[in-house]
PASEKOL-259192 format. One record per residue (C-alpha): residue number from 1; residue in three letters; x, y, z. Coordinates in nm, 4 decimals, always signed. Layout:
BEGIN
site k: NUM, r: ALA, east: X, north: Y, up: Z
...
//
This chain:
BEGIN
site k: 1, r: UNK, east: +12.3766, north: +9.4036, up: +7.4134
site k: 2, r: UNK, east: +12.3786, north: +9.3400, up: +7.8630
site k: 3, r: UNK, east: +12.1254, north: +9.4646, up: +8.0718
site k: 4, r: UNK, east: +12.2936, north: +9.5060, up: +8.4532
site k: 5, r: UNK, east: +12.0394, north: +9.4686, up: +8.7402
site k: 6, r: UNK, east: +12.1849, north: +9.5977, up: +9.0641
site k: 7, r: UNK, east: +11.8635, north: +9.4480, up: +9.3216
site k: 8, r: UNK, east: +11.9259, north: +9.6241, up: +9.6570
site k: 9, r: UNK, east: +11.6994, north: +9.5472, up: +9.9715
site k: 10, r: UNK, east: +11.6782, north: +9.8291, up: +10.1671
site k: 11, r: UNK, east: +11.5976, north: +9.8443, up: +10.5289
site k: 12, r: UNK, east: +11.2641, north: +9.8881, up: +10.6881
site k: 13, r: UNK, east: +11.1907, north: +10.2564, up: +10.7229
site k: 14, r: UNK, east: +11.4472, north: +10.3703, up: +10.5199
site k: 15, r: UNK, east: +11.2942, north: +10.3462, up: +10.1679
site k: 16, r: UNK, east: +11.1987, north: +10.7136, up: +10.1249
site k: 17, r: UNK, east: +11.5632, north: +10.8603, up: +10.2225
site k: 18, r: UNK, east: +11.7061, north: +10.5386, up: +9.9914
site k: 19, r: UNK, east: +11.5199, north: +10.5941, up: +9.6741
site k: 20, r: UNK, east: +11.6306, north: +11.0212, up: +9.7140
site k: 21, r: UNK, east: +11.9516, north: +10.8911, up: +9.7421
site k: 22, r: UNK, east: +11.9437, north: +10.6747, up: +9.4784
site k: 23, r: UNK, east: +11.8365, north: +10.9505, up: +9.2536
site k: 24, r: UNK, east: +12.1038, north: +11.1592, up: +9.2608
site k: 25, r: UNK, east: +12.2914, north: +10.8982, up: +9.2505
site k: 26, r: UNK, east: +12.1966, north: +10.8155, up: +8.9258
site k: 27, r: UNK, east: +12.2289, north: +11.1202, up: +8.7905
site k: 28, r: UNK, east: +12.6084, north: +11.1128, up: +8.9117
site k: 29, r: UNK, east: +12.6103, north: +10.7600, up: +8.7363
site k: 30, r: UNK, east: +12.5365, north: +10.9588, up: +8.3970
site k: 31, r: UNK, east: +12.7507, north: +11.2285, up: +8.4371
site k: 32, r: UNK, east: +13.0339, north: +11.0044, up: +8.4675
site k: 33, r: UNK, east: +12.8822, north: +10.8125, up: +8.1474
site k: 34, r: UNK, east: +12.7293, north: +10.4985, up: +8.2966
site k: 35, r: UNK, east: +12.4529, north: +10.3610, up: +8.1039
site k: 36, r: UNK, east: +12.4681, north: +10.6258, up: +7.8399
site k: 37, r: UNK, east: +12.1313, north: +10.7374, up: +7.9500
site k: 38, r: UNK, east: +12.0143, north: +10.4088, up: +7.9558
site k: 39, r: UNK, east: +11.9648, north: +10.3746, up: +8.3223
site k: 40, r: UNK, east: +11.6351, north: +10.3527, up: +8.5001
site k: 41, r: UNK, east: +11.5805, north: +10.3160, up: +8.8550
site k: 42, r: UNK, east: +11.2587, north: +10.0909, up: +8.9732
site k: 43, r: UNK, east: +11.0803, north: +9.9875, up: +9.3385
site k: 44, r: UNK, east: +10.8725, north: +9.7312, up: +9.4208
site k: 45, r: UNK, east: +10.4970, north: +9.7416, up: +9.4419
site k: 46, r: UNK, east: +10.4551, north: +9.4292, up: +9.6200
site k: 47, r: UNK, east: +10.6683, north: +9.0890, up: +9.6195
site k: 48, r: UNK, east: +10.8019, north: +8.8579, up: +9.8764
site k: 49, r: UNK, east: +11.1183, north: +9.1125, up: +10.0016
site k: 50, r: UNK, east: +10.9684, north: +9.4704, up: +10.0769
site k: 51, r: UNK, east: +11.1578, north: +9.7842, up: +9.9769
site k: 52, r: UNK, east: +11.3493, north: +9.6515, up: +9.6692
site k: 53, r: UNK, east: +11.5110, north: +9.8930, up: +9.4519
site k: 54, r: UNK, east: +11.6725, north: +9.8077, up: +9.1342
site k: 55, r: UNK, east: +11.9305, north: +10.0146, up: +8.9177
site k: 56, r: UNK, east: +11.8692, north: +9.8820, up: +8.5788
site k: 57, r: UNK, east: +12.1197, north: +9.9674, up: +8.3473
site k: 58, r: UNK, east: +12.2126, north: +9.8593, up: +7.9329
site k: 59, r: UNK, east: +12.5216, north: +9.8303, up: +7.7788
site k: 60, r: UNK, east: +12.6622, north: +9.7387, up: +7.4217
site k: 61, r: UNK, east: +12.8836, north: +9.4936, up: +7.6072
site k: 62, r: UNK, east: +13.0180, north: +9.3625, up: +7.9249
site k: 63, r: UNK, east: +13.3435, north: +9.6027, up: +7.8264
site k: 64, r: UNK, east: +13.1479, north: +9.8820, up: +7.7889
site k: 65, r: UNK, east: +13.0091, north: +9.7819, up: +8.1561
site k: 66, r: UNK, east: +13.3735, north: +9.7535, up: +8.2759
site k: 67, r: UNK, east: +13.5138, north: +10.0836, up: +8.1370
site k: 68, r: UNK, east: +13.1795, north: +10.2663, up: +8.2906
site k: 69, r: UNK, east: +13.2380, north: +10.1189, up: +8.5992
site k: 70, r: UNK, east: +13.5930, north: +10.2116, up: +8.6273
site k: 71, r: UNK, east: +13.4919, north: +10.5687, up: +8.5079
site k: 72, r: UNK, east: +13.2714, north: +10.6223, up: +8.8061
site k: 73, r: UNK, east: +13.5199, north: +10.4971, up: +9.0755
site k: 74, r: UNK, east: +13.6533, north: +10.8769, up: +8.9960
site k: 75, r: UNK, east: +13.3283, north: +11.0734, up: +9.0617
site k: 76, r: UNK, east: +13.3548, north: +11.1564, up: +9.4430
site k: 77, r: UNK, east: +13.0294, north: +11.3160, up: +9.4388
site k: 78, r: UNK, east: +12.8875, north: +10.9475, up: +9.3542
site k: 79, r: UNK, east: +13.0897, north: +10.8058, up: +9.6169
site k: 80, r: UNK, east: +12.9881, north: +11.0553, up: +9.8758
site k: 81, r: UNK, east: +12.6235, north: +10.9655, up: +9.7777
site k: 82, r: UNK, east: +12.6685, north: +10.5890, up: +9.7613
site k: 83, r: UNK, east: +12.8328, north: +10.5890, up: +10.1258
site k: 84, r: UNK, east: +12.4838, north: +10.7506, up: +10.2734
site k: 85, r: UNK, east: +12.2817, north: +10.4949, up: +10.0876
site k: 86, r: UNK, east: +12.5094, north: +10.1902, up: +10.2872
site k: 87, r: UNK, east: +12.3805, north: +10.1826, up: +10.5965
site k: 88, r: UNK, east: +12.0150, north: +10.2201, up: +10.4513
site k: 89, r: UNK, east: +12.0654, north: +9.8992, up: +10.2467
site k: 90, r: UNK, east: +12.0239, north: +9.5454, up: +10.4082
site k: 91, r: UNK, east: +12.1504, north: +9.3669, up: +10.1220
site k: 92, r: UNK, east: +12.2268, north: +9.3715, up: +9.7425
site k: 93, r: UNK, east: +12.2731, north: +9.1529, up: +9.4467
site k: 94, r: UNK, east: +12.3895, north: +9.1875, up: +9.0531
site k: 95, r: UNK, east: +12.2375, north: +9.0287, up: +8.7562
site k: 96, r: UNK, east: +12.4170, north: +9.0706, up: +8.4339
site k: 97, r: UNK, east: +12.2204, north: +8.9508, up: +8.1809
site k: 98, r: UNK, east: +12.2213, north: +8.9383, up: +7.7869
site k: 99, r: UNK, east: +11.9417, north: +9.0703, up: +7.5825
site k: 100, r: UNK, east: +11.7943, north: +8.8428, up: +7.3387
site k: 101, r: UNK, east: +11.5932, north: +9.0021, up: +7.0836
//
């Protein structure tokens, strides 16, 4: 199993709007089959970089993640929401981790 964490640092003063859009985005991701219900949206309480938002999703394998990512590309509503998120975001990165049980 893998966990994919997309970590975004939001622009100052944009956290509330971005979080609301991300809630909509997660619903669209799930409609497209991304993560199969194993998706969480996290925000920071404290840390070195304030206004951090994390989209964390579990997949059975890298292949399953790739399939899900391809499926999302055909979701027009997801693309629209994501385009509105981009200006609210200062930077982002992706972490792909193996789950050790």
